N, C-alpha and C positions, 0 to 999 in steps of 0.2 A: 052617435058619439063621435066627436071630432078627434082625429089622431093628432098627437104632438110628440115631439121628442122630449124624453125625460132626462133630466140632469141629476146625476148622483155624485156627490162630492164635486170633483173637478171634471168629471167625465160626462159628456153629452152622448147618450145612447143613440144608435141609429133607430129608424122607424121600426125595423124588425126586432131589435133588442128591446125597445120600449114596449112593443106588443107582447113579447115573451115575458117580460117582467110584470106587466099588467096582469096577464093571465095567472101567474103564480101568486101575486100579492092579492088579487081580487078574491081568490078562493080562501086565502088565509085570513085576510083582514075584512072581507065583506065590503070592499069599496065599489063605487058605481062608475067612476070616470077617471080620466087622466088627470084632472085637476086635483082630485083626492089623492091619487098616486103621487103626484109631484109634492103635495103637502106632506105626505108621509116621508118621502125621500129626503126632505130637508134635514131629517135627523139621521140619515144614513150616509155611509161613505162606500166607496167601491175600490176594488183592485182587480187587475187583470191577471189571470192565471194562465201563464204560457204553457204550451205543451212541453213535457219534459222528455229529455233524451234518455237513453239507457247507458249511463256511465259505467256501470259494473261490467257490461259486455265489452266495452272498449278496453277496460283494464284486464279483466279476467278471461276474455275470449269466450269460447264455447262452454267453459266450466261455470260461467256466471248463472246464478239463479234467475228464473224468469222474473222480469219486472213489468209492472203494469205500465203500458204506454198509451198515452192519449195523443200520440204524434199527429200533428195537424189540427187538433181541436183546441181552440182557445176559449176560455170561459171568463165571464165577468162575475165576480162574487160581490154581492151587495150585503152590507152588514150594518146593524144599528150601532151608531157611535155612542149612544147614551146607555143602552141596556144590552144585556146578552140574550135577548129573546128571539130576535128574528134574523135569519141569514138566508139569502137566496142565491142560487147559482144558475146563471143562464148561459147558454151557448152564445159566444160572440159571433157577430156577422163576419163574413169573409173580409179580411183586410188585405189590401194590395200595397 
């Protein structure tokens, strides 16, 4: 199987991101190769989910409740534009 970069919406995934997405979608949709994955992704869009800070701690100090932090981890969420059936979240590659 030849690797290729997958494009979702306006985002071209890196080789690593494309591989992670392929692994997730392959199990879910039973696809065999990257060309099938790209065909599926034509109906999908994506958005980048940035790591969030802990704003309550900045405002309330030590009295702030614990907030889940994914500091430093950026994800790409891939979702079907036409139906509400499939949504995938993959870890984004390191971005410089």
